[in-house]
N, C-alpha and C positions, 0 to 999 in steps of 0.2 A: 706607139698608143700616144709616145713625146707630141708628135704632130699635131693626135687633139687636141694638146694638153693648147697648144699653137694654134692652134686655132678657133676657141674659145676666150683667147689673151686678145682681147683689140675688142669684142664686139659683143660685151652687154648689157651698155649703149643701147642699140641692135636690136636687139633680144628682148631689152627692159620695153623697148619702144614697136616694137614686131603687136606682144598680149595691148599694151596700152592700143593700137591703133585698129584691134582684135578683143573688141571686148565683149563684146558676146560672145564669141566662143573663151576667149580664157572664162566668164563665168564658169558656163558648160566644166571648162578642167578644176574648175575653183568648189566646184560646185561638188565632185566625180570627189575628189582629194578630202576636205572635210567629212564625203560620204562612208568615208575605207576608214582616215585615222579613226573616228567612231568619239568616245567619250576619248580622251587622254590629258585625262586634270592630274595631278600626280606623276605619270607617266616619261621614262625617257626614251630620248628617242634620239634616232639617228642618221640626219639625210644626207645620201652618199650620191654627190653628186649633185649640193645644197644649185649649186649655179646663182643669184642672184641674191636669191634668197625672197626673190617677188612672193609664191604662196605663204612664203611663215612670215611674209608683212600682213597677211588679215589672219593670223591667228594668233592660237597669246603663241610665243615660240621662248617660251622662256626658261624649259624645257626641252628644248631644240640642239644636240651638237647634229654640226659638217663636218663635214669632206670634202675640197673639191679642187682639181687640178686648177683652172687658174684662177691666179691670183686678182686678176680683173674680176673676178664677178664675187669672188669672194670678202675680198674686200667690201662691197656691199650688202652684203648678203651678213657680215657683223654691224652692219648700219641700221639694220634692219630689226634686229636680235637674236641672230643666230650665233651660239659662240663655236665658231672653226676649230674645230682642235688642232688642225691637218692642210694644208697645203700637199698634196697632193693625190695619188689616180691610189684608187683603192685597192689594185693589187699591189702595189706597193709596202700598204701600212697593216700591220700587225694591232687586229681589234682582241678585247683583253674577250673570256669567254664569258656567257647570257647578265652582260651589265646593264640591256637593253632590252627597253616592253614591245617595242618598236622601232625596227628598220624600217629605212622605203629609200624606191628608187621613183623618182619622180623626171621620170623621163630619159637618167642615167643609163640608161640599161645600155639602150639601140646606143648608144656610145662607144660599151666593150664586146671584145671580141670574143672571148670562153668568158664564158658566164660561171659554169662550174668550178671552176679556185672560187668568185666575188661570191656564186650565194654561198657557197661551203662555209669560206670564212661570217657570213652575216649569221647563219642560223645558229652559228656555235656562240657567236656576239650575244642570241636571245635569250631571253629566260625561258624555260617552264613555263607555256600559257601566253606566251607572249606570239606576234606574230610580222611577217616578212610583209610588205607590199612598193609592187612593183607596179608601175605606171605607168601607163608607154599606149606610140602611133605604134602599132600592130606591124609586121612586113605585107601580109592582108590584106587592108585596108586602105581602103581610095587614097587616103594620106600617102599610106605605105606605097602605095605603085609611084606616088606624084611624086614622091622625096626618092624615090631610084629609079624611075625612068629622067628628071630629072639632075638628078644625079649621072647615071651613065649620060647624059648630050654635057653634066655641063652649061647649062643651062634652063631657062623655060620659058624663056622666048623665041619657042619654035615650033616647027608648025603639025608634028604631034601632037603641042601640050593647047591648040588651044583654041579657043572657046571652050574650054575645057578648067582654068584657075581662078581659084579665089582671085578678088583687087588684091590682094596682099599678100600676097606666097609665103611662107617662109623661109628665111636668108638662102640663100642660094649658099653659101660662104656654109653655112651651118649642114644645113641637110643637105650637103655628098663630103662629110666630114663625118655622120649617121650609116652604122654596120646594117641598124630594124631591122629583130630576130622577129618571129615570129612568137602568135601566142605560141602555138604548139611546144615552137620547141621551149621557147620558157616554162611549160609547164612536165613539157618531158626533163631536164637535166635536172626540177625539184622534187622533181618522181624517183629520177636514181638518186638521190641524196634522201630520200623515207621520208618526203613529205605527204602525207595522206587524206590532209583534209585543208580544201581549197573553196574557196566563194570569189565567183563573178561580177566583176561590175561594168558598167559602160555608159559613154557621152561622145556627139557627136557624128548620131553617127545618120546625122544624112550624108548628101553630097557633098563634098566640101565647097562647093561655088557656093554651098547656101547656109554653113554653119555657123556664121557671123549675122546671119539678120533678129534674133533673137532664142538668149538663153536655152538648154535641150534639160530637162528634166532626168534625170540621176536613173539609169537602170539595171538589171541583175539577167544577166548573162555578157556572154562578149562578142556571140559568132555572128556580131553585124557591126560589132562598134566602131566606131573610126577609131576612139581613145580607149584605152583599156588597161584596167586594174587588176589586179590579182593579188590575190592573201591566203596567203602562208603562214597555218595558224601552226606551230608548236607541239 
């Protein structure tokens, strides 16, 4: 896990720049983010792996606390209004029970090997009636396959990927440090932890080559999504 921490240190600017250059893709993900948060006014929220706070900069972040392993990322998030309460890995942090209305992982599950203890402590920290939100590129999606193949090859510049790549793919350094879990794997972990109430939304369902042409609307379900949100309710 320390390797993941080091991977993100030094890449904060590259991470933000990628989203700015892929502005329509970012807008699609932002729409999904806003959709699953719903009406969050007055609610206490925790962002696990808040990164640079890029998504939070487009909403009211006054009630959002963050946990972030990379100081490079977290310091930018703080400037954007996120209250970073701890610099470190969620695996090493104790959360207070029943403190938050919403805890969300916006892409951060993909950088965690063992999801069970992380989701378990997160569920315990959510109030009754609250929700755990998981937004991710799933392993089974076209993006997931692209990242896994790039990770295996150590590059996107390979004959296997010729003619299939978007113009500005996600930085290979960050894709290579990901674990990329499947949606079904995450659902299975949550069910084993006693969650019975789920809802699902998705975006970026087009081929990755075309996802930056225009923003996509959020749709329900997850079986064709390039970026999927799982909402688990207590």
